[in-house]
N, C-alpha and C positions, 0 to 999 in steps of 0.2 A: 537580517530578514524571517520573520515567521513565513511558511510558506506552505497550505494543505496543496497535494498532489494527488487528482483524482484521475485515477485509471477506468475513464467508461469503455463499455461495449455493450451490445447486448448480450443475448445470457450467450453461455458458451463459447466465449472470443477470446479470452487466453487470460481476465483478466485477476482470478485467484489461481490459477496455478505461476503467473506471471509473479505476482506477489509475491506469494512461497519461494518461486527461486528469488528475491530479493534478500526473505529472512536467511534462506541457507547462503549467501554471499556475507550479509552480514555477520552472519554465526561463525563464517569461517574464517572472518577477519581477525587477525590479533587486535588490532584496534579499536576492536568493539566489545563494548560492554556491559550486558544485558542487566537491565533492570527489573525490568515485568516481563514474563514472571521471573523469580529470580535462580531459578537452574535450569541450564537448555533441554534436560528432558520433559520440561512440563509445558513447552512453546507448542502451539497449535496455532491459531488464527489469528491472531494479536503476540505482536511484543513490542516492547519502548525499550531501547539502552543510549548507549553515549558512542560516537564514532570520533574520533581525532575532538573531542568536548564536545561535541554538538547533539544537543539530544534528536533524536528522531523515533518516530512510531511508524509502523504499520498493520493496516487493518485489512486484511485479506478478502474480509466477504461483505457483500452490500448490494446481496438484491431484495428486491422488494417486502418488505415485510421485517427488515434486519435493521431499521429506523432506529431503534429504542436504545438496539446493543451498539451499534455504530456511533450512537450519541454518546454513549457510556464512554465509549473507548478515546471517544474522540476529545472528550469530556477528562479523561484521567490522561491524554497526551497533555493536555492544559496544563492541569494541575500538576504534573512532572515536569514541567520546563519544553518539552519537544519543540526546535526551530523548526521542524522538516517533518511534516506528518502524510503518508500516502493511502490511501482509503480504495476500494473499488464500487465503483457504483454504474448502475444502467444508464443509458444515452438522457433520460428524462425522469421525470417521476418525483414521489414523494422526500425519496431519499437524496434524490442530485438535489434537488431546490434546500433539503435541507444542510444539506450542506456547503452552500455558498452562502445562505444565511448563517450559519452558525462563521464561517471565515470570516465575514465580515464584521459580524456584533464580537468574534475575539481577536482584532488585527491581522488577518493573516492573508496573503496574496494566493492568489488559486491560480493553479497552472491544471489544463486539461490535457491530458493523453491518452492514446490507444493503444493498446499489446498489438504485438505481430502479429497479423493474422495470416495463413495462406489457404484460401479456399478448397475443402476437400482436402488437408492437407494428408490424410492416412491416402489416398490417392497419389499424391504427389511423388511420394521418398523422401520428403525431408523430414528431419526426425522433431517436432515440434517444441521439445524440449530445448534443442539448440537454440531454437529462437526465443522460448521462454527467459533464456539464462541471457542472450542478447541485450533482448528487451530490460532486464536485472539491471545487468551493466550499463544502460543508460540510466536507467533510475538512479543507480550509485552512485553515478558522479554530482547527481543533483545534491547529493547531499553537503 
């Protein structure tokens, strides 16, 4: 089953930081083999790799104005044979619509989810990184 997992939320709600935590978790796994970029030192906001013989792509950005860049990344994931692709998106708009159309055109099922978020977490005493890492673990289990 090929799946496009859209981590969606309004601005500043943890999409990028959660997907970055997922990348960190993948890179820390002995079972993950990096495909793109070719060395961990070059990892920024987009990776493709293999986890237990399943190809996976993670795209941490997805704000308005990044549609062409995201489309280039998901097309690279397609050409590399990714079975699971994670991508950030706002809750509506051009990018969101493009992702759904791309998934339908390329035979991917779509799952939508939102990052864990605590309103005014800076006043709550909670470590937001722990929430991002917890959600990254949940996403990891979908691979």
